[in-house]
N, C-alpha and C positions, 0 to 999 in steps of 0.2 A: 360433669356429674351424671351418673345412671341411676334409675330407680330400679332396685333389684329386690326380688322377693328370694328369700333363702330358705328352703325346706329341708329340714335334716340337721339340728344344731347340736350334734354329739361330738364324740372325741375329734372327729376330723372337720366337720362342718362348721362349728363354732370358731375356731381359729381361722378358716378361709373367709369367713362372714367378717371377723374382726379385721383381717387385713384388707377387705373390701372398704370397710368404713374408714380405716386409717388413710386409705388412697382418696378419700373424699367423696365416696359414693354413699348414696341413700340406700340403706338396706332396711327391710323390714322381714323379720324372721317368723319361723312357725315350726313347731315339734309338738308331738302328742306326750313326750316324757316331761313330768313336772320339774324333775331336777336338770334337765336340758333348758327348760323355759327360765328357771331359776338363775342358771349359769349365763344365759344369754343377756337376760335383763341387767345382772351384776356388770356384764361386758357393755353395757349401753346400747344393745341392740333390741329396738321396740318388737315384741312379739305380737302377732296379730291373734285373734280368737278363732280364726279357722285358716285352712289353706285357702280358699276362696278369698277371704279377706286380704290375706298377705300378696295375691297376686293381683288383686284389683288395682290398676293404675301402674304396675310395673311395667317396665321396658325389656327386662331379661328375668327369666324365672330360673334358678337353680336349685336341682334337686340332688339330696345325698340320703338315700335310703337303704335300709339293710339288705333289701333284695327286690327282684325284677316284679314280682306280684305287687309289691308295694307301690312302686312306680306306675304300674299300669293301671292299678285301681285308682291312685290319685289322679291320674290323668283323665280318667274317664268318669270319675264321680264329681269332681270339682273343678280342677284346675285349668283344664282346656276351654270349659264354658266360661269361666270367670275373668280370663285374661284377655287383654284387648286384642284386636285382629293384628296379625305381624308379630307377636311377641316372640321373642328368641328365648327356645327352652335349652338349657345347658343340663344334660342328664350326667351327672358325675358318680353315680352309684356304680358298683361293680356287680354287673348282671349279665345273663346270657346274651349270646349275639342275637338269637332271634328275638329275645326279649327287647334289645335295644332297638331292632328294626321295627318290631311292633310298636314301640313308643314313637319312634319318628314318623311313622304312617299316621298314627293316630293324631298327632300334633300338626302335621302338614295337611292332613284332611280336615283339620278344624279350623285352618287359615292361619296357623303359625309357622314360625321357623324352628330348627331343631338340630343338634348335634349331640352326639354321645361323646362325652369327655371323662373317661376315668382316669384315676389319679395313682401314682406311684409315690412314696416318700414318707408315709405313715404320720404319725401326730406329729413327730419332730418336723417334718417336711412343711406340714399345714400350719405349725405355728411360725416357722422362719419363712414361709412364703418361697418356699424351694422345690415345691412339688414339681413332678412329671406329669404333664397331660398327654394322653393319646387321644386325638380326636377322629370322630368319623363323622361325615356330612358333606354338605357342598362346599366348594370353593369360598363362595360369597358368606355363607354362614359360619365358616370357619374363620373368616377374617372379621366378622362382625364380634364373635366370641373372643377373638384373640387379646385384644386389649385388657379384658377382665381376667382371662386366664393368666396373662402375664404379671397381674398384681399377686396371683396366689401362687405361682409357680415360676420355675427358672427355666425348664425345658417345655416348649410346646411343639408338638409334632401332629401334622396332619396325615392322618395315616389312610385316608381314601374316604370311601362314600360312607352312607349309614351303616353303623354296626361295626365298622372296620376299627375303630378305637377300642371298642370291648374285645375284638379279636386280639388286637396287639396286647391288651392286659391279659388275657387268659394265658397267651403263649408265653410272656415275660413271667407271669406266676408260676407258671408250670416249670420252667427253669429255675426260678428261685426255690420252690418246693424241691425238686430234685437235688438242687447243688447245696441245700442247707442239709439235707439229710446225708449227702456224700461227704460233707465237711465234719458232720458229728461223728459218722463212722469212722472216718480215720483218725479223729482225737481219740475216740475209745481204742482203737486198734494201737494207736502210739502209746495211749497210757499202758496197755497190757505188754507192750514192748519195753517198757521202761524209758521212753523219751518223755522229757519234760516239755511241758506246754510251751513254755515261750521258745524253746528251741524249735520244737514243731512249727510253731507261728513263724519264726524268723526265717527258716527254710522255705516253707510253702507260699509265705507272701510274697516272696521273690523269685517264686518258680514258676513251672507250669501249672500249677494247681492254683494259683492265685484267682480269688473271685470274689464278690461282694459279700456274700455267705461267710467267708473268712474274714476280710479286712474290715468290714464295718460290723457284722453281726457275728463275729466270733463267739462260739457256744461255750467257750471255758471262760471263767473268771480271769483277769491278769492281762493278756496280750493287748486288748483293746479296751482302754478304761470305760469308754463310753458305751460298750455293747450291753444289751440286757443282761447278759450273764452276771454282770458285776451289780445288778439290782435283784437278785433272786428272780431272773427271767420276767420282771415286770414289763409287760408289753408297752411300747413297740407296737408290734403287729401281732395279735393273738393267735394262737393254734386254731381257735374256731373258725377265724377269718381265713386261715390258709387251707382248712379243710373244705370252708366253702368256696373257694377260689378254685381249688382243684377239683371238686364236684363240678364246677362250670367247666373246667378242662376237660373232665370226662365225657361231659355231656358233648362237646365238640368234637371229641375224639371219635365217639361212637357216632355221631351223626354225618361224621365225615368218612369214616371207615379207615381212620389212619391208624398204622401200626405203631403205637406209642406205649411200649411195654412199661419203660420208666415212669412216664406219666400215669399209667393205671396203678402202678405200684406205689407211687409217692401218694396218691389219692387215699389207697388203701390205709397207709400208714399214718396219715393224717387225720383221717376219719377216726381210727382207733385212739389216736392222741386225745382228740378234742373230746370224746367220749369219757375220757378219764379227767386227771385233774389238769390236762394241758388246753382246756377250752379257754380259760382266763390267762394263761402264761404266755410268754412270747413264744413264737413258733421254733426258735432256736433251742427251747428247752426240750425238743424232741432227743436231745442227746442222754437225759435223763432215763428215758425209755429204752434207748439203745444199750445203756449200761447194765439194766437189769434184764435185758432180754425180752422186753414187752411187745416189740415191733417185729 
């Protein structure tokens, strides 16, 4: 049994924490949002009165925060000082690569161990314990984190040194955002050509256009019963989160001088989507904007 502090008990963090408890670990949570605290308490997870209280005595600290600035502020303001020497910090938020490296350096300079371990798989994956973890850090720290990550996820990949877990995540989500737009545009074109949704799906799902954005996150109701399109685009993975992740991709594109025209365009499209009613809808709902020509 490992004593774990889990900070950030939102839609992703809470089911991840619950899976750790179910595996026999001692988890102490913390969150700033009253609704998240109530949900954690109802799930049987004790919630500390502060981040420092949560990490006191913990062997491992897992953070799942909205943005990099929250991670760095929490590390600097209370978590690193309150943690026992040699505590393993697992940073699972999706943040910029340079922010991940800053968090790693802060943790190591304070006498701790650290990996960045962003996730893919959404709320469904968090609940089922089937997330994919992309991990950056030393080999020894990766191996120390692996048993806990395997409780919460199905595929655990060591991507290299500090920050490279976030590098893999930002590249993956750039591909996902671009492909979701492509699938949505193709379905709108198919509609206007008179092709039925099911026929379109039956062809493309077994042809060279096959991809996750089609076969799992199909943007039209019907062909994939479990896709958000059959639940009025209830996320899932919200458009606001895709806009955020593509913003991180844009930072990386500009920072490396990469000629990534599709990545830039996808970022613009999802930024506009998130500014409208797409913020709280699944990102596959981008098809509704494409139909009316708002992108």
